[in-house]
N, C-alpha and C positions, 0 to 999 in steps of 0.2 A: 503393628498392635493394635487393639483398638483403646480410643482416648477412654477414662474412664472418671469418675468425680472421686478422686483421691480425698477429698478434707472439705470440712465446711465449719466457717468459724462463724460466730456471733460475738460482738460487742451491746450488753444491751446500756452501758454507760458509757455513752462516748469517752474515747481514749483508755478505757479499763483492761483489763486482761482479758484477753481472745477466753472465748467457752467454745470446746471442741466438742461438734454435733455429730451423732451416726444418721439422723435424718431431721427435717425441719421442713413444717409448712410454710411457701412462698406463696406471697401476694404481689402485687404491682408495687407494693411498698416496699418488698423486700423479704427477709426472713425474719418470722416473727419475734418478737421482743428487740431485734436489733435496731443499737443508739434512739431507745425510747426515750431516755433519760439523759441528760447533759449537765455538768456541773457550769455554771453560769456568773458574770457578777451580779452584785444587788440590782443592778439597772437591765439584766438578759442576756448582755453579749457572752458569747460561748468562750471558755475557755480550756484549751486541750494538753496535750503532753507535750507543745512546743514548745510552751513557757510553763508546765509544770509536771515535769516527768514523773513526778511521783504520785501523778495519777494512774499509770499504766500499774500499781502493785494494785490498783484498787479491784478486787473482784465484786461485780455485781450478780444475784442468782437471782432474776425474775419468776414471779409464783403468779397463779392468774389472778391474784389481788394485792400485788405488790413487789417489793423486790428486796433481798437482803443485801447491804451492802458489809463486805468487811476488809480490814488493811492490815498491815504488819503494826501491831503495838496497839489496837483499837479493838475495844469491844464492840462485836456484830451488832449490827442494828436492821431491823424490819420495819419497812417503810411502806404504810399500807397506800396503795391507790387515792382513798377517800381523802387522805391528807393533803393534797392538792387541789383545794378550793376555790384558789384565784387565778382567772385570767391573767394574763400579762403578756407582752411582746417581749419574742425572742428574737436573738439575732446572731444568727450562722451566716460567716463571710458576706456582710454587709446585708442580706438579705429577711428581711423583716416579716414575723408571721406570729400567729398568737398560738401559745400554748400555757402551760398550767405552772404554776408554785403553790408554796405553800404548807410544806411541811417542815415546818421548824425543827424537829429534833435533828432530820438528814442537814438543815443547813447549818445548823451548827456543829454537827460530827465532821462535815468535812470542811467547817473551816476552821475548826479545831486541828484535823490533820494535815494542812495545807498552810497553817498558818497567817490566812486573809480572810476577807470577810468573802462569803461566797455562798452560793444556793442552791439548790438542786429542783433541776425545772423535766417536766413531764411533758410526752407530745401532748397527750392525752388520748381519747380512745380511737383518735383518727385524726391525724395532722392537719393540720392547715396550709401546710408549706407545701410546693410543688416545684416542680425540677423546670426549669428555665425553658423555656420554648416548647414545652410539653405540660397544659396544663392538665392533663387527664391522668398523669405520672406523679402519685403522691411521694413524698420525703420526708424521711424522720429527720435526725440528727446529724444523719451522716454532712461528710464535708457538701457533696453535690449530687452522684448519683445512689440508687437504691443497693445496690449491689457492686461487688468489685470482684473481679475474676483475674488468676495470673495461672501460669502453664508450669509444670514443674521443670521443664525443659529451658524457661528461662532463669529462673534459680539457679541452675546447674551451670549455664554457661556466665551467668554474672559471679558465681562462686570461684569459677576459675579463673575469670580476669583479678575479681580482688586477693586470691589466693589463699582464700581459708573459708570454710563454710559456715554461710549466714543462715538464721531461721527467717523462712516464709513468713513467720508472726512481725517479722520488722515491718516489712509492706503492708499487714491488716490485710488480708482478703477475708472475701466470705465465700468463694467456691474455689478450690486448687484442682486442676487437672492435668491426670496421669500420663505417659507414653506421648507426650507433644515435644516437637523438636523447637530449638528456641526462639521463645517469638513469633511462634507461631499463629497465637492468638490475636497477631495484630492484624492477620489479614482474613480475619472473622468477620462476617456482617449479622448472621444470624447463625444459632446452634439449636438444640435440643437434646435435653435430658430429661428421660421419663416423658412424661406428658408436657411439661413445660417448654415453650418455645423462649429464647432470650436473646435481645437483640442488641449486637452489640453498641455503647452510645460512642464514647471518646477514651483515647489513650489517658490514662493517670499521671497527672503531674506531679513528680514526688518531692519531699521537703526533709527537713532535718528530723522530723521524727523517725524515717529511715535509721538515724546515725545513733538511736535508743535501742538500748538491749532490750526484749521485751520482759526478760526477766529479773535484769537487778535494774532499770532506769536509769543504766547510766549510759553516757555518752561516749562512740567509739572517739579514741583520739585521733585517730588517722581519717575521720571525717567519712568512713569507709560505710556502706557499699554509694554514698553520695560521687566521691571522688572518682571512682570507677565507672559509675553511671554518667558522667557528664561528658566522657572521654567518647563514647558512643552509642550514647542514648538522650541526648542533648537536640532539642528541634525549638527554634524559634526562643530560645532563653531559656524554654523548660525541657525538665532531665523526666524522662516516658518510661517508665515501670506499670505493665498490668492495664488491663481495661475495665473502664466501667460500665456496667451493661444495664439492661431492664427486662425484667420478666412481662411478659407478653399477657402470660395468663396464670392462673393460681394453680398449686399442686402440690405434690410431695416430692421432696428430693430427699435420697437415701443415699449413701457411700457406695461406692462402685455400680453406679449405674454408668450406662457406655453414654459417651458425647458423640452425636450427630453434626456436623457442619453442613447446613443447610445451605448458604449462601456465603 
């Protein structure tokens, strides 16, 4: 069967709920609005669901001039881009780069929700962060690469080993590919979807985020799926699942587009 694009997801706020899309514009930076905002310490260091699982319950809905923040038991808040008036250093995985802050209402809203002093940061209209060893590739507040791809066959095999159905959203992919053999994406070097070519960068190293239920933010008491992944997907101390990828040109992605392996 022909491989196709089965799902498209973006996460406008780092560690927030996924937004399922039917189409998206793609640039070298990734999907439009993907991880443009981040919750950070007052010093600018990233905060994620690894330490604050309740971030997974926030919905961030971008508009051309700002972002809506929504969370359980909270009043919805619109944050205009114009409120991010101060340049400040952001820190993601010990990589420092210039971003913006200054949305005081959002800082107070998030601090009240999490019960600790935090701030909301925005990348700005153009990210100042670059992919390590690839200075031409801009990156938002994503962990490492602009995009993450996973084949449905890989999750099917993992669920078989775990013994129950786990959601693809535990792994926070951007692109999900249908009609794949388990871990077929490990062998790809370059693919094309529609008019866009993608280069496969490196396998994604997984962490305790995968043990969080994306709907409830509750942690798996049996440490799945990390426990099962470690039995057959562990290499040099890292547990691998999915592929970090780079778009080599701009274009539009739509669900059900055929996926062609070029190399």
